[in-house]
C-alpha positions as CSV (number, residue, x, y, z in Angstrom):
1,M,-20.5,-7.9,-3.0
2,K,-16.9,-6.8,-3.1
3,V,-15.3,-6.3,0.2
4,K,-12.7,-3.6,0.6
5,N,-10.3,-3.0,3.3
6,F,-9.7,0.6,4.5
7,E,-7.1,1.9,6.8
8,V,-8.7,3.5,9.9
9,I,-6.8,5.8,12.1
10,L,-7.9,5.9,15.6
11,E,-6.8,8.5,18.2
12,K,-8.0,9.6,21.6
13,D,-8.4,13.6,21.7
14,E,-7.6,15.6,24.7
15,G,-11.3,15.6,25.8
16,G,-11.2,11.8,26.1
17,W,-13.0,11.1,22.8
18,F,-11.9,8.7,20.2
19,I,-11.6,10.0,16.8
20,A,-11.7,7.7,13.7
21,D,-10.6,8.8,10.3
22,V,-10.3,7.1,6.9
23,P,-7.4,8.7,5.0
24,S,-8.3,7.2,1.7
25,L,-11.9,8.5,1.8
26,P,-11.8,12.2,2.1
27,G,-14.2,13.7,4.7
28,C,-14.7,10.2,6.4
29,H,-14.3,10.6,9.9
30,T,-16.4,10.3,13.2
31,Q,-16.0,10.2,16.9
32,G,-17.1,8.1,19.8
33,K,-16.8,8.2,23.5
34,T,-15.5,4.6,23.6
35,K,-13.1,2.8,20.9
36,K,-16.1,0.4,20.3
37,E,-18.4,3.3,19.6
38,A,-16.0,5.1,17.4
39,L,-15.4,2.0,15.3
40,N,-19.1,1.3,15.0
41,N,-19.6,4.8,13.9
42,I,-16.8,4.8,11.4
43,K,-18.3,1.6,9.7
44,E,-21.5,3.3,9.2
45,A,-19.7,6.6,8.0
46,M,-17.6,4.5,5.5
47,G,-20.7,3.0,4.0
48,L,-22.2,6.4,3.6
49,C,-18.9,7.8,2.0
50,V,-18.6,4.9,-0.5
51,E,-22.2,5.3,-1.4
52,E,-21.7,9.0,-1.9
53,Y,-18.6,8.4,-4.1
54,K,-20.5,5.9,-6.3
55,A,-23.3,8.3,-6.7
56,K,-20.8,11.2,-7.7
57,R,-19.2,8.9,-10.1
58,A,-22.6,7.9,-11.7
59,Q,-23.3,11.6,-12.2
60,L,-20.0,12.2,-13.7
61,A,-20.2,9.3,-16.2
62,E,-23.8,10.6,-17.0
63,H,-22.5,14.2,-17.6
64,E,-19.7,13.0,-19.8
65,A,-22.0,10.9,-21.8
66,S,-24.4,13.8,-22.4
67,E,-21.6,16.0,-23.6
68,K,-20.6,13.2,-26.3
69,S,-24.0,13.2,-27.8
């Protein structure tokens, strides 16, 4: 399994929540009441975002292959 490193931006909002965002994975963000919770949540979100990206990439490749035949 390949390990990728992603930059995570962690900010505290005016309500006291920690917001975690991964700029290189569009739409990949979450929150937590504590830093630890936000970081645990973003790890899970990143896994889901990467899975979704791979699925979309596979669909595109399949579509392109069917257009060539």
